[in-house]
N, C-alpha and C positions, 0 to 999 in steps of 0.2 A: 317425147314430143314437147313437153313443157319447156325444156331448155331451148328448143328450136323457136318456140313462140317468145320466150324471154328475149332472145337476141333480136328477133324481128320487131317486137314491141319497143325495145330500147331505142331503135332507130326512128320510131314513130311518136315518141313523146312530144307533146305539143301539137300534134295533128288531130284532125277530126275523124273519128271512127264510128262505124256502126258494128255492133257485135250481137250476134244471136246466141243466146245461152239456153242450155237445156234447163227447163223448169222442173224442180223437184216433184211437183204434182203431176207431171206429164206435159208434153208439149214444149213450147219455146216461149221466150220473151226477148224483146230487142231492147238494147240500150244504145244511145247515141250521145256523143259528146267529145270533148277534148281529152285526149289521153294524158293523165297527170303523171302516172308512173306505169310500170308494167302490169299492175294489178288493179288499177282504178282509173275511172274517167269522171269528168265533171260535166253534167248535163246542162241544158240551157236554163234551167231553174237555179243553177248554182249548187246543186246537190252532188256530193261525192259518192259515186257508186263503185263499190268494190266487187271484184269477181275473181274466180279461180280459173286458171287456164284449163283445168279439167272440165269446166262447165261449157266451154266454147264449142259451138257447133260450126259456125262460120263467122268470118269477119271481113271487113274491107275498109279501106280509107275512103273518106268522102272528100272528093275534090270539087271545089267551087268552080262554077263556070265564070269565065272572065266577063 
């Protein structure tokens, strides 16, 4: 599955995404930002957040309304 996400995320570099990750303590946490590469995104505060494809529960592209 990671290779499938790798290909999909390569096409989305530079786009805004929201990604829900499995939290190690249980539950989930959401990250939102511009995808920098297939394993990191930059949030609105300028922080680079790295993640593993194994942590992903669900994700989607955020499309701005015109």
